[in-house]
Backbone as a chain_set.jsonl record, in Angstrom:
{"seq": "MGPVRTLCTVRRASTAAAALTYGLLVAGLAACGGSPGLPSGGSPIPVVTPLITGSAATGSPVSAGAPAAPGPSACSLLRPADVLAVAATFRDTTITIDGHSQNNQPPLNQCGYNQKGVFASGGITTTLSGDMWATLSVIANGNNIGDYSPDGPAIHDLGSGAYWDPGSDTVVILTGQNVLQVVDDVPVNGDVYTDLAATRQRAATALAARILGHMDG", "coords": {"N": [[111.763, 90.441, 55.653], [108.995, 91.37, 57.112], [105.802, 93.053, 57.677], [105.883, 94.648, 60.341], [103.795, 94.378, 63.084], [101.417, 95.583, 64.75], [99.267, 95.19, 67.574], [97.455, 96.284, 70.499], [96.389, 95.245, 72.694], [93.437, 95.003, 75.647], [92.375, 95.368, 79.362], [90.741, 93.507, 81.586], [91.701, 93.914, 84.947], [92.134, 91.853, 87.33], [92.361, 92.784, 90.026], [93.202, 94.83, 92.485], [93.171, 96.761, 91.621], [91.57, 96.781, 89.768], [89.335, 97.441, 90.387], [89.422, 100.416, 89.961], [87.063, 102.881, 88.646], [85.098, 103.06, 85.927], [85.261, 105.329, 84.32], [88.384, 105.645, 84.487], [88.762, 103.395, 82.704], [88.2, 103.977, 80.529], [89.315, 106.053, 79.644], [91.94, 104.686, 79.567], [91.825, 103.137, 76.585], [90.69, 105.315, 75.525], [94.343, 106.092, 74.915], [94.975, 103.681, 74.051], [93.816, 103.662, 72.09], [96.149, 105.995, 70.572], [95.204, 108.406, 71.675], [96.347, 110.783, 74.544], [94.844, 109.433, 77.735], [95.011, 110.363, 79.81], [92.932, 111.506, 82.552], [90.328, 113.864, 81.63], [89.397, 117.18, 82.948], [87.861, 118.423, 85.425], [84.873, 117.172, 87.813], [86.879, 115.049, 90.62], [87.563, 111.69, 89.611], [85.507, 108.656, 91.016], [87.24, 106.683, 92.731], [88.002, 103.343, 93.897], [88.303, 100.638, 96.543], [88.468, 96.868, 97.067], [89.3, 95.762, 99.293], [88.601, 97.857, 101.719], [87.561, 97.057, 104.919], [86.636, 97.504, 107.806], [84.764, 100.016, 109.119], [85.006, 101.841, 107.545], [84.181, 101.218, 105.039], [81.744, 101.366, 105.763], [81.584, 104.242, 105.468], [80.723, 104.184, 109.119], [81.572, 106.536, 111.265], [84.319, 106.626, 112.922], [84.125, 106.712, 115.664], [82.525, 107.951, 118.603], [83.466, 110.502, 118.913], [86.067, 113.004, 118.538], [87.136, 113.42, 114.47], [89.244, 111.097, 112.877], [92.198, 111.571, 112.975], [93.747, 112.788, 109.251], [95.545, 110.168, 107.222], [98.387, 110.713, 105.924], [98.5, 112.238, 102.114], [97.742, 110.647, 99.77], [98.718, 110.645, 97.185], [100.938, 112.1, 97.026], [103.026, 110.61, 97.826], [102.973, 108.428, 96.055], [104.725, 108.712, 93.594], [105.338, 108.894, 90.022], [107.432, 108.572, 89.117], [109.016, 106.91, 90.84], [106.891, 104.978, 90.53], [108.213, 104.655, 87.588], [110.908, 103.813, 88.272], [110.413, 101.824, 89.182], [108.755, 99.563, 87.741], [111.202, 99.788, 85.344], [112.83, 97.628, 85.826], [111.858, 94.955, 85.32], [112.421, 93.442, 82.107], [112.321, 93.513, 78.583], [110.239, 94.573, 78.314], [108.752, 98.218, 77.619], [107.886, 100.5, 79.438], [105.189, 102.443, 80.026], [103.983, 105.529, 81.635], [100.532, 106.55, 81.178], [97.866, 107.807, 81.82], [96.295, 109.316, 85.345], [95.037, 109.142, 88.507], [93.024, 110.362, 91.012], [91.225, 110.453, 94.06], [89.95, 111.756, 97.008], [88.284, 110.796, 99.72], [87.505, 110.331, 103.237], [88.076, 108.534, 105.115], [89.232, 107.847, 103.746], [91.962, 107.721, 100.928], [93.226, 108.413, 97.882], [95.692, 107.715, 94.855], [95.865, 107.366, 91.385], [98.52, 105.565, 88.929], [98.59, 105.471, 85.581], [99.166, 102.283, 83.269], [101.393, 101.66, 80.336], [102.152, 98.986, 78.466], [105.05, 98.432, 75.908], [106.138, 95.788, 73.904], [107.572, 94.007, 71.406], [107.908, 91.025, 69.916], [108.622, 88.317, 67.645], [108.646, 89.433, 65.04], [106.507, 91.149, 65.698], [104.674, 93.382, 67.545], [103.417, 94.552, 70.273], [101.283, 95.948, 72.284], [100.135, 96.96, 75.846], [97.935, 98.055, 77.375], [95.543, 100.005, 79.455], [93.878, 99.389, 81.549], [96.047, 99.22, 84.249], [96.397, 99.592, 86.987], [98.913, 101.75, 88.402], [98.28, 102.002, 92.474], [97.885, 103.741, 94.241], [96.445, 103.154, 98.5], [95.483, 105.383, 100.92], [94.441, 104.649, 104.009], [92.781, 106.234, 106.592], [93.297, 105.929, 109.925], [92.844, 103.297, 109.668], [94.262, 100.989, 110.73], [92.655, 100.556, 113.617], [89.603, 100.031, 112.474], [89.358, 98.252, 111.485], [90.335, 97.962, 108.839], [93.042, 96.86, 109.111], [93.83, 93.319, 108.249], [96.112, 90.845, 108.818], [96.505, 87.852, 107.377], [97.272, 86.572, 105.071], [100.666, 86.058, 103.996], [103.388, 86.63, 105.076], [104.624, 90.011, 104.864], [107.729, 91.391, 104.522], [110.371, 93.711, 106.828], [108.71, 96.774, 105.699], [106.017, 98.813, 107.192], [105.0, 98.707, 110.149], [104.726, 96.556, 110.639], [103.274, 94.121, 107.766], [101.513, 93.119, 104.942], [100.491, 90.29, 102.429], [97.761, 90.094, 100.149], [96.847, 87.459, 98.253], [94.167, 87.254, 96.909], [93.732, 89.367, 95.652], [95.753, 90.425, 94.896], [97.446, 92.194, 96.032], [99.939, 94.89, 97.773], [99.305, 95.074, 102.099], [99.75, 97.466, 104.412], [100.626, 98.835, 107.693], [101.28, 101.656, 109.412], [101.576, 103.61, 111.641], [98.602, 104.226, 112.612], [97.58, 103.909, 110.492], [96.651, 102.096, 107.53], [97.89, 101.344, 104.769], [97.613, 101.012, 100.818], [99.038, 98.502, 98.312], [98.851, 98.668, 94.629], [100.143, 96.997, 92.036], [99.645, 96.838, 89.452], [101.448, 95.917, 87.321], [102.609, 96.498, 83.222], [103.727, 93.582, 81.929], [105.369, 91.472, 79.692], [103.909, 88.319, 79.098], [105.585, 86.029, 78.596], [107.276, 86.558, 78.929], [107.223, 86.845, 81.935], [105.803, 83.976, 83.066], [104.267, 84.046, 85.738], [101.893, 85.209, 87.326], [100.815, 85.841, 89.373], [103.299, 86.292, 91.467], [104.341, 88.045, 89.743], [103.485, 90.555, 90.233], [103.229, 90.957, 93.102], [106.262, 91.49, 93.455], [106.633, 93.295, 91.815], [105.113, 95.389, 93.223], [105.282, 95.065, 96.478], [108.47, 96.557, 95.335], [107.538, 98.821, 95.201], [105.77, 99.469, 96.835], [108.278, 99.635, 98.905], [109.29, 102.522, 98.338], [107.923, 103.752, 98.392], [107.347, 104.305, 101.756], [109.62, 105.479, 101.949], [109.306, 107.733, 100.851], [107.76, 108.564, 103.43], [109.65, 108.82, 105.588], [110.611, 110.539, 105.264]], "CA": [[110.777, 90.351, 56.817], [107.494, 91.435, 56.31], [105.992, 94.407, 57.871], [105.661, 94.87, 61.919], [101.914, 94.596, 63.716], [100.945, 96.4, 66.613], [98.457, 94.824, 68.731], [96.825, 96.885, 71.354], [95.683, 95.207, 74.012], [93.051, 95.678, 76.563], [92.076, 93.741, 79.666], [90.278, 93.654, 82.785], [92.955, 93.327, 86.069], [92.06, 90.42, 88.419], [93.371, 93.104, 91.444], [92.101, 95.819, 93.726], [93.172, 98.062, 90.525], [90.408, 96.662, 88.534], [88.118, 98.422, 91.842], [88.816, 101.831, 89.66], [86.336, 103.358, 87.044], [84.987, 102.891, 83.941], [86.063, 106.216, 83.224], [89.03, 105.163, 83.905], [89.195, 102.394, 81.376], [87.882, 104.668, 79.121], [90.733, 106.789, 79.654], [92.987, 103.679, 79.362], [91.087, 102.902, 75.758], [92.19, 106.665, 74.723], [95.268, 105.694, 74.935], [95.0, 103.4, 72.906], [93.843, 105.148, 70.058], [96.565, 107.106, 70.334], [95.339, 110.015, 73.122], [97.873, 110.689, 75.993], [94.821, 108.509, 78.452], [94.18, 111.16, 80.507], [91.619, 111.95, 82.48], [90.09, 114.457, 81.215], [88.966, 117.919, 84.226], [86.345, 118.469, 86.236], [85.284, 116.965, 88.685], [87.556, 113.893, 90.095], [86.764, 110.382, 89.635], [86.06, 108.432, 92.558], [88.025, 105.561, 93.695], [87.678, 102.473, 95.318], [89.571, 99.374, 97.059], [87.983, 95.665, 97.464], [89.676, 95.639, 100.716], [88.446, 98.55, 102.625], [85.931, 95.619, 105.516], [85.578, 98.273, 108.053], [83.883, 100.988, 109.254], [86.002, 102.977, 105.88], [83.488, 100.461, 103.633], [80.219, 101.247, 105.585], [81.001, 105.599, 105.986], [80.383, 104.872, 109.58], [81.764, 106.702, 112.605], [85.107, 105.547, 113.869], [83.772, 107.118, 116.873], [81.166, 109.114, 118.352], [83.921, 111.424, 119.928], [86.276, 113.187, 117.283], [87.075, 112.043, 113.816], [90.59, 110.759, 113.268], [93.098, 113.198, 112.134], [94.276, 112.329, 108.425], [96.222, 110.232, 106.835], [99.097, 111.473, 104.344], [98.114, 112.911, 101.153], [98.157, 109.236, 98.739], [99.681, 111.37, 95.6], [102.433, 112.938, 97.769], [103.35, 109.248, 98.252], [102.912, 108.045, 95.05], [105.425, 109.599, 92.754], [105.314, 108.663, 88.291], [109.547, 108.267, 89.129], [108.805, 105.609, 91.355], [106.696, 103.565, 88.963], [108.787, 104.209, 86.262], [111.883, 102.921, 88.331], [109.664, 99.593, 89.586], [108.883, 99.05, 85.572], [112.737, 99.201, 84.261], [113.554, 96.559, 86.066], [110.883, 94.145, 83.947], [112.809, 93.608, 81.048], [112.152, 92.85, 77.377], [109.39, 95.852, 78.193], [109.178, 99.304, 77.28], [106.446, 100.78, 79.815], [105.417, 104.46, 80.273], [102.925, 105.691, 82.286], [99.31, 107.674, 80.115], [97.271, 108.3, 82.688], [96.604, 109.436, 86.595], [93.743, 109.759, 88.46], [93.074, 110.42, 92.359], [90.49, 110.345, 94.599], [89.672, 111.66, 98.715], [86.888, 110.304, 100.431], [87.841, 110.316, 104.323], [88.57, 107.937, 105.435], [90.065, 106.747, 102.707], [92.973, 108.841, 99.598], [93.206, 107.391, 96.753], [96.191, 107.769, 94.268], [96.916, 106.308, 91.352], [99.294, 105.982, 87.628], [97.861, 103.795, 84.748], [100.913, 102.246, 83.83], [101.217, 101.189, 79.269], [103.718, 98.425, 78.34], [105.178, 98.016, 74.75], [107.719, 94.914, 73.574], [108.668, 92.816, 70.317], [108.248, 89.003, 69.434], [108.717, 87.863, 66.262], [107.993, 90.822, 64.095], [104.964, 91.51, 66.353], [104.753, 94.283, 68.634], [102.682, 94.332, 71.517], [100.639, 97.084, 73.523], [99.198, 96.318, 76.447], [97.438, 99.257, 78.353], [94.012, 100.241, 79.661], [94.222, 98.732, 82.928], [97.098, 98.392, 84.822], [97.022, 100.904, 87.564], [99.977, 101.694, 89.996], [97.876, 102.578, 93.045], [97.59, 103.436, 96.401], [95.315, 103.936, 98.585], [95.736, 106.23, 102.072], [92.99, 104.637, 105.21], [93.255, 106.858, 107.654], [93.293, 104.949, 111.608], [93.026, 101.676, 109.376], [93.992, 99.893, 112.364], [91.407, 101.291, 114.974], [88.463, 100.585, 111.737], [89.339, 97.141, 111.155], [91.302, 97.517, 108.079], [94.737, 95.592, 108.591], [93.434, 91.633, 108.288], [97.025, 90.241, 109.022], [96.016, 87.351, 107.272], [98.13, 86.478, 104.177], [101.687, 85.825, 103.563], [103.551, 88.252, 106.012], [106.284, 90.527, 103.946], [109.026, 91.815, 106.206], [111.204, 95.007, 106.843], [108.014, 97.331, 105.69], [105.938, 99.487, 108.016], [104.539, 98.549, 111.788], [103.896, 94.707, 109.55], [102.664, 94.289, 105.986], [100.594, 90.963, 104.11], [100.692, 90.421, 101.085], [96.042, 89.722, 100.317], [96.161, 86.817, 96.945], [92.846, 87.746, 95.791], [93.932, 91.22, 95.548], [97.401, 90.928, 94.098], [97.694, 93.844, 97.235], [100.157, 94.409, 99.066], [98.875, 96.333, 102.622], [101.024, 97.626, 105.484], [100.466, 99.207, 109.019], [102.021, 102.01, 109.999], [101.472, 103.597, 113.133], [97.133, 103.465, 113.092], [97.017, 104.207, 109.099], [96.882, 101.769, 106.603], [98.222, 101.572, 103.055], [97.23, 99.558, 99.961], [99.955, 98.975, 97.428], [98.586, 97.883, 94.08], [101.343, 97.67, 90.744], [99.771, 96.109, 87.767], [103.105, 96.121, 85.939], [101.662, 95.777, 81.875], [104.425, 92.995, 81.766], [105.769, 90.187, 78.27], [103.736, 87.565, 79.663], [105.746, 85.365, 77.733], [109.203, 86.34, 80.154], [106.748, 86.662, 83.294], [104.199, 84.135, 83.235], [103.641, 83.913, 86.592], [102.101, 87.232, 86.713], [101.185, 86.647, 90.842], [104.773, 86.764, 91.638], [105.989, 89.015, 89.097], [102.691, 91.95, 90.679], [104.393, 90.714, 94.504], [107.214, 91.719, 93.657], [106.974, 94.695, 91.642], [103.784, 95.89, 94.715], [106.22, 95.3, 97.465], [109.134, 97.042, 96.097], [107.169, 100.123, 94.929], [105.431, 99.891, 99.06], [109.123, 100.119, 100.215], [109.729, 103.008, 97.762], [106.29, 104.912, 99.428], [107.871, 104.306, 102.935], [110.352, 105.786, 101.927], [109.14, 108.958, 101.399], [107.339, 108.495, 104.581], [110.57, 108.895, 106.441], [111.737, 111.848, 104.351]], "C": [[109.858, 91.49, 56.203], [107.149, 92.477, 57.285], [105.588, 94.361, 59.208], [104.452, 94.973, 62.324], [102.156, 95.492, 64.918], [99.573, 95.386, 66.841], [98.257, 95.364, 70.264], [95.623, 96.304, 72.359], [94.736, 95.894, 75.13], [92.141, 95.005, 77.722], [91.814, 93.961, 80.769], [91.609, 93.664, 83.556], [92.328, 92.269, 86.706], [92.063, 91.156, 90.114], [92.737, 94.169, 91.616], [92.248, 96.903, 92.13], [91.947, 98.411, 89.478], [88.945, 97.076, 89.71], [88.126, 100.379, 90.506], [88.389, 101.756, 89.14], [86.446, 102.549, 85.903], [85.495, 103.881, 83.416], [87.43, 106.666, 83.619], [89.834, 104.524, 83.214], [88.966, 102.731, 80.349], [89.332, 104.95, 78.654], [91.911, 106.303, 78.343], [93.14, 103.336, 78.333], [91.429, 103.872, 75.4], [93.337, 106.373, 74.548], [95.871, 105.433, 74.129], [94.905, 103.109, 72.333], [94.663, 105.878, 69.85], [96.238, 108.461, 71.457], [95.969, 109.988, 74.044], [96.53, 110.081, 77.033], [94.664, 108.89, 79.145], [92.877, 111.625, 81.195], [91.556, 113.22, 82.02], [89.758, 115.546, 82.795], [88.238, 117.98, 84.638], [86.519, 117.607, 87.623], [86.076, 115.364, 88.831], [87.041, 112.595, 90.252], [86.869, 109.824, 90.923], [86.502, 107.113, 92.256], [88.417, 104.981, 94.714], [87.564, 101.216, 95.657], [88.297, 98.325, 97.651], [88.296, 95.306, 98.416], [89.469, 96.458, 101.782], [87.35, 97.445, 103.633], [85.581, 96.307, 106.372], [84.826, 99.068, 108.308], [84.006, 101.696, 107.768], [84.736, 102.278, 104.718], [82.191, 100.903, 104.016], [80.114, 103.184, 105.038], [80.223, 105.678, 107.333], [81.293, 104.7, 109.936], [82.994, 106.577, 112.929], [85.026, 105.35, 115.183], [82.867, 108.075, 117.403], [82.494, 110.48, 119.643], [84.602, 111.987, 118.193], [87.408, 112.537, 116.38], [88.76, 112.11, 114.167], [92.056, 111.464, 112.817], [94.236, 111.672, 110.121], [94.935, 111.615, 108.013], [96.806, 111.079, 105.774], [98.183, 111.439, 103.391], [98.804, 111.096, 100.025], [99.073, 109.651, 97.585], [101.3, 111.946, 96.207], [103.892, 112.203, 98.284], [103.432, 108.773, 97.203], [103.736, 108.098, 94.422], [105.618, 108.5, 91.788], [106.338, 108.395, 88.47], [109.534, 107.335, 89.732], [108.335, 104.502, 90.423], [107.323, 103.162, 87.788], [110.127, 103.111, 86.714], [111.538, 101.607, 88.22], [109.553, 99.071, 88.205], [110.0, 98.803, 84.835], [112.89, 97.796, 85.258], [112.527, 95.441, 86.018], [111.702, 94.597, 82.959], [112.12, 93.389, 79.819], [110.334, 93.93, 77.207], [109.288, 97.018, 78.819], [107.925, 100.111, 78.103], [106.347, 102.019, 80.108], [104.095, 105.242, 81.337], [101.595, 107.487, 81.055], [97.718, 107.584, 81.402], [97.181, 108.726, 84.503], [95.432, 110.623, 87.107], [94.146, 110.321, 90.444], [92.549, 111.331, 92.909], [90.421, 110.833, 96.168], [88.252, 111.699, 99.15], [87.296, 109.846, 101.932], [86.481, 109.391, 104.836], [89.568, 107.321, 105.08], [90.797, 107.966, 101.353], [93.312, 107.819, 99.45], [94.735, 108.23, 95.96], [96.998, 107.003, 92.999], [97.826, 106.844, 89.234], [98.313, 104.609, 87.04], [99.26, 103.54, 83.403], [100.378, 101.919, 81.328], [102.662, 100.436, 78.818], [103.681, 97.97, 76.734], [106.378, 97.106, 74.423], [107.201, 94.505, 72.527], [108.76, 91.594, 70.618], [108.232, 88.779, 68.594], [108.448, 88.402, 65.504], [107.338, 91.234, 64.427], [104.663, 92.396, 67.998], [102.918, 94.632, 69.089], [102.581, 95.149, 72.214], [100.185, 96.533, 74.314], [98.858, 97.985, 77.906], [95.258, 99.264, 78.55], [93.629, 100.206, 81.156], [95.02, 98.036, 83.931], [97.398, 99.057, 85.439], [97.706, 100.321, 88.732], [99.39, 102.647, 91.095], [98.18, 102.511, 94.202], [97.263, 104.284, 97.037], [95.602, 104.002, 100.427], [94.797, 105.957, 102.895], [93.537, 104.983, 105.928], [92.303, 106.115, 108.741], [92.5, 104.224, 111.216], [92.638, 100.742, 110.942], [92.887, 100.31, 113.399], [89.588, 100.792, 114.27], [88.235, 99.341, 111.38], [89.412, 96.656, 109.531], [93.142, 97.063, 107.961], [94.138, 94.427, 109.513], [94.874, 91.023, 108.525], [96.825, 88.596, 108.311], [96.454, 86.183, 105.82], [99.856, 86.23, 104.87], [102.84, 87.451, 104.021], [105.066, 88.968, 105.485], [107.385, 91.744, 104.644], [110.045, 92.666, 105.566], [109.569, 96.457, 105.974], [106.845, 97.562, 105.88], [106.144, 98.767, 109.778], [104.664, 96.934, 111.415], [103.376, 94.92, 108.165], [102.262, 92.414, 105.608], [100.84, 91.67, 102.828], [98.829, 89.491, 100.481], [96.805, 89.215, 98.772], [94.737, 86.863, 96.795], [92.768, 89.01, 95.652], [94.405, 91.462, 94.819], [97.25, 92.502, 95.129], [98.799, 93.744, 98.291], [99.843, 95.749, 100.715], [99.524, 95.855, 104.335], [100.615, 98.991, 106.381], [101.677, 100.463, 109.066], [101.841, 103.582, 111.067], [100.106, 103.354, 112.796], [96.622, 103.966, 111.477], [97.623, 102.664, 108.743], [97.343, 101.948, 105.435], [97.488, 100.413, 102.026], [97.442, 99.433, 98.779], [99.426, 98.019, 96.466], [99.25, 97.897, 92.679], [100.969, 96.826, 89.451], [100.694, 95.74, 86.864], [102.387, 95.202, 84.278], [103.74, 94.595, 81.759], [104.988, 91.856, 80.445], [104.996, 90.008, 79.157], [104.841, 85.817, 79.052], [107.358, 84.668, 78.284], [108.718, 86.252, 81.429], [105.975, 86.024, 83.594], [103.736, 84.407, 84.442], [103.446, 85.939, 87.421], [101.645, 87.518, 88.495], [101.896, 86.928, 90.855], [104.733, 88.362, 90.906], [104.619, 90.848, 89.776], [103.118, 91.47, 91.468], [105.345, 90.784, 94.199], [106.991, 93.596, 92.746], [105.583, 96.38, 92.994], [104.792, 96.213, 95.837], [107.227, 96.385, 96.998], [108.946, 98.594, 95.557], [106.55, 100.435, 96.666], [107.096, 100.991, 99.11], [110.019, 102.391, 99.562], [108.866, 104.255, 98.752], [106.566, 105.62, 100.768], [108.624, 105.148, 103.386], [110.805, 107.623, 102.572], [108.073, 109.637, 102.818], [108.142, 109.589, 106.015], [111.185, 109.547, 105.965], [111.34, 113.101, 105.192]], "O": [[109.967, 92.209, 55.209], [108.13, 92.942, 57.864], [104.494, 93.799, 59.193], [103.878, 95.915, 61.777], [103.039, 95.85, 65.698], [99.039, 94.942, 65.824], [98.913, 94.843, 71.166], [94.496, 96.7, 72.659], [94.988, 97.021, 75.558], [91.264, 94.213, 77.377], [92.617, 94.722, 81.307], [92.631, 93.442, 82.907], [91.813, 91.706, 85.74], [91.869, 90.51, 91.144], [91.749, 94.472, 90.949], [91.355, 97.668, 91.764], [91.534, 99.371, 88.828], [87.748, 96.863, 89.52], [87.196, 101.168, 90.341], [88.556, 100.734, 88.475], [87.231, 101.838, 85.276], [86.105, 103.819, 82.349], [87.814, 107.788, 83.288], [91.033, 104.697, 82.997], [89.29, 102.173, 79.301], [90.116, 104.468, 77.836], [92.402, 106.733, 77.299], [94.307, 102.994, 78.142], [92.52, 103.845, 74.831], [93.404, 106.415, 73.32], [96.766, 105.998, 73.501], [95.586, 102.291, 71.715], [94.402, 106.69, 68.963], [97.061, 109.274, 71.876], [96.216, 108.862, 74.477], [97.25, 110.111, 78.032], [93.992, 108.166, 79.878], [91.91, 112.054, 80.566], [92.619, 113.837, 81.941], [89.831, 114.907, 83.844], [87.404, 117.291, 84.05], [87.522, 117.364, 88.294], [86.106, 114.558, 87.901], [86.095, 112.398, 91.014], [87.714, 110.092, 91.777], [85.914, 106.512, 91.357], [88.88, 105.343, 95.796], [86.691, 100.567, 95.083], [87.406, 98.696, 98.415], [87.656, 94.323, 98.791], [89.973, 96.109, 102.85], [86.341, 97.037, 103.059], [84.354, 96.344, 106.459], [83.826, 98.953, 107.6], [83.047, 101.995, 107.057], [84.475, 102.867, 103.669], [81.34, 100.974, 103.13], [79.122, 103.619, 104.452], [79.344, 106.532, 107.451], [82.044, 103.751, 109.71], [82.736, 106.019, 113.995], [85.488, 104.425, 115.851], [82.448, 108.985, 116.688], [82.269, 111.012, 120.73], [84.12, 111.699, 117.098], [88.246, 111.706, 116.732], [89.382, 112.696, 115.053], [92.375, 111.409, 111.629], [94.841, 110.605, 110.014], [95.955, 112.251, 108.282], [96.234, 111.845, 104.999], [97.143, 110.796, 103.54], [99.943, 110.709, 99.765], [100.032, 108.994, 97.179], [102.415, 112.067, 95.699], [104.978, 112.567, 98.735], [104.607, 108.407, 97.226], [103.995, 106.895, 94.387], [105.952, 107.381, 92.176], [106.522, 107.487, 87.659], [110.212, 106.48, 89.164], [108.91, 103.591, 89.827], [107.26, 102.118, 87.138], [110.455, 102.094, 86.103], [111.983, 100.651, 87.585], [110.283, 98.211, 87.712], [110.07, 97.966, 83.935], [113.235, 96.859, 84.538], [112.452, 94.948, 87.144], [111.862, 95.8, 82.755], [110.999, 92.947, 80.071], [109.559, 93.926, 76.251], [109.526, 97.211, 80.011], [106.943, 100.371, 77.408], [107.319, 102.699, 80.435], [103.083, 104.625, 81.005], [101.794, 108.61, 80.591], [96.624, 107.074, 81.162], [98.216, 108.363, 85.062], [95.051, 111.75, 86.789], [95.254, 110.555, 90.927], [92.792, 112.53, 92.774], [91.073, 109.996, 96.793], [87.356, 112.51, 98.919], [87.486, 108.631, 101.883], [85.255, 109.349, 104.939], [90.425, 106.61, 105.604], [90.131, 108.92, 100.953], [93.595, 106.805, 100.089], [94.971, 109.349, 96.416], [98.05, 106.368, 93.073], [97.738, 107.888, 88.588], [97.751, 103.601, 87.467], [99.997, 104.366, 82.864], [99.196, 101.992, 80.99], [103.796, 100.912, 78.781], [102.733, 97.361, 76.238], [107.52, 97.527, 74.613], [105.978, 94.622, 72.615], [109.534, 91.097, 71.435], [107.139, 89.261, 68.298], [107.636, 87.751, 64.847], [106.981, 92.133, 63.666], [104.512, 91.984, 69.148], [101.841, 94.827, 68.526], [103.532, 95.417, 72.947], [99.656, 95.471, 73.986], [99.449, 98.528, 78.84], [94.273, 98.765, 78.007], [93.071, 101.138, 81.736], [94.917, 96.893, 84.378], [98.487, 99.581, 85.208], [97.554, 99.382, 89.513], [99.677, 103.842, 91.032], [98.587, 101.642, 94.973], [97.372, 105.5, 96.883], [95.855, 103.012, 101.114], [93.946, 106.846, 102.883], [94.63, 104.523, 106.26], [91.119, 105.796, 108.635], [91.447, 104.085, 111.838], [91.752, 100.265, 111.651], [92.533, 99.176, 113.721], [88.567, 100.962, 114.937], [87.114, 99.053, 110.96], [88.935, 95.65, 109.007], [94.006, 97.012, 107.086], [93.964, 94.371, 110.73], [94.518, 89.91, 108.137], [97.2, 87.878, 109.237], [95.896, 85.092, 105.7], [100.105, 86.247, 106.075], [102.985, 88.593, 103.586], [106.216, 88.57, 105.668], [107.324, 92.862, 105.156], [110.508, 92.606, 104.426], [110.332, 97.391, 105.724], [106.082, 96.927, 105.152], [107.184, 98.456, 110.358], [104.668, 96.194, 112.398], [103.133, 96.022, 107.672], [102.576, 91.256, 105.881], [101.154, 92.772, 102.377], [98.832, 88.26, 100.467], [97.305, 90.088, 98.063], [94.423, 85.8, 96.258], [91.727, 89.658, 95.54], [94.125, 92.328, 93.99], [96.97, 93.633, 94.734], [98.831, 93.003, 99.273], [100.064, 96.954, 100.597], [99.684, 94.844, 105.018], [100.328, 100.053, 105.828], [102.848, 100.209, 108.78], [102.286, 104.619, 110.574], [99.975, 102.152, 112.569], [95.468, 104.341, 111.27], [98.579, 102.108, 109.283], [97.082, 103.076, 105.016], [96.986, 99.331, 102.329], [96.659, 99.889, 97.946], [99.339, 96.834, 96.787], [98.927, 98.885, 92.02], [101.743, 96.296, 88.654], [100.53, 95.287, 85.731], [101.941, 94.067, 84.116], [104.778, 95.204, 81.501], [104.432, 90.901, 80.988], [104.886, 90.837, 80.06], [104.473, 84.671, 79.311], [108.05, 83.65, 78.261], [109.446, 85.693, 82.249], [105.108, 86.526, 84.31], [102.697, 85.068, 84.435], [104.07, 86.949, 87.745], [101.828, 88.595, 89.064], [101.987, 88.037, 90.329], [105.01, 89.456, 91.398], [105.024, 92.007, 89.675], [104.108, 91.005, 90.904], [105.905, 89.823, 94.725], [107.224, 94.716, 93.199], [105.497, 97.583, 93.238], [105.117, 97.366, 96.122], [107.285, 97.324, 97.791], [109.86, 99.415, 95.475], [106.846, 101.357, 97.427], [107.248, 102.206, 99.239], [110.824, 103.13, 100.13], [109.18, 105.201, 99.475], [106.314, 106.786, 101.073], [108.666, 105.622, 104.521], [111.47, 108.267, 103.382], [107.776, 110.807, 103.06], [107.743, 110.424, 106.827], [112.407, 109.413, 106.043], [111.842, 114.197, 104.941]]}, "num_chains": 1, "name": "protein.A"}
């Protein structure tokens, strides 16, 4: 048997995870080269999401009155153990976490964990890394400022209501007046999981259920 080759693949996701900044992509590229891929210290790396469509998107105030109460901390709800537990449900790929970022720009609060997937096929080992984020965006009072618009397929048993946004591969959840957006660009073997959109929906829905479990606890 010939030598095992390693291919390192870095790609840009077509989901809300792609809204993570260039600095995070660089962190993933560093991981591909052997470094841990963790963002360096200093100022927090800004993270945005294209799904913010109401007042939060423009920075307009919610009202002339008192500001809305802050939503829950995204990083208290999105936990690396849950990201890995969801990843473990996909076969034939070893998935680890190789990066982390958080961002707090009220009413938006975000947390993300970058993932790396490794699988072997035909004597070739392939590594997927660079832009494979599991992210949670919490929009405080998002329901009142126009950030919950259930125009995609409904998802049952999540919060007060939830739907799948196929244009951004995002699970959008209403809980109280807050809006949660969950993305899981899980790095799987494309030869095994050929429907990538369905794979992302499955992963994000499972991750969303775990996130909501922490809110109930």
